[in-house]
N, C-alpha and C positions, 0 to 999 in steps of 0.2 A: 803461142805462149799466153798464159792467163795468170793474173795476179792472185795472191791469197785473198785479197779483198773482194775480187770478183767471184771467187769460189764461195766465200762467205755470203755475199749478196744473193747469189743464185739459190743457195740453200734457204736463206731467210725469206726469200720470195715465196717458197712453198711451205716453209715451216717457221712462221713468224715468232713463235715462242722459243726457238732453238738458241742454245748457247753453243757457240762454235769456236773451235781452235783449229787453225789451218797452219800446217808446217810444210814448207817447200823442201823436199828431201834432197834435191840435187842442185838447187839454185838455178835450174833451167826453166822453171815455170811450167813444167808438165808432169812432174812426179810429186804427188802430195800425200801427206798423212792428215786425215781430218777426224777430229773427235766432235761428236754432236750429242748434246743432251736435250731431249725434247719429251714433253708429255705425250706427243703423238705416238711414241713408241710403246706406250702402256698396252699390255695385253698382246703384243706382237712378238713373234719369234725373231731371232737374229737376222734370218734371211729377209723377212718382211721389213725389218727396220732398215737394212741396207738398201732394199729396193726403193724405199721412200727417198733416201738420199741420192741414189743413182737416178731416180726420176727427176729430181731437182737439177741434176747436173747432166741430163741426157744430151743436150745440145753440145756442151763442151766435150763430153765423152765421145759422141759420134763423129765430131769433126777432128778428133784426136788432139784438140787443144790441151786436154788432160790425157796423158798417155798411161799413167799408172795412178791408182788411188788405193790407199790403205785406209780402211774405215774402222772407227771405234764408235759404237753407239750405246747410249745409256738413257734410261728413264731418269727423271730427277731423283727418284728414290735410290736407284742403283748407283747413281753418281755420288749421292751423299754417303752411301755405304762404302764406296771405293775411296772417297776422300777421308772418311773416318778411320780407315784401316792403315 
């Protein structure tokens, strides 16, 4: 089991500028939905963006501390456009 704060800390370690929202989907500490806003996503496709986040969470994913992960990734510009609509 891993806490939402630990998930956020692992992502922040690799992506210091990231704004992160972590939601535990089942209450069991192993199924998460994570939204990440980072300038590091600029110019990258969706798969590349997700790979950056998976890379930050590699240890937790490989040990199955995180069993399921739903990702939403945004550049700051895309996030502003989403928030404005």
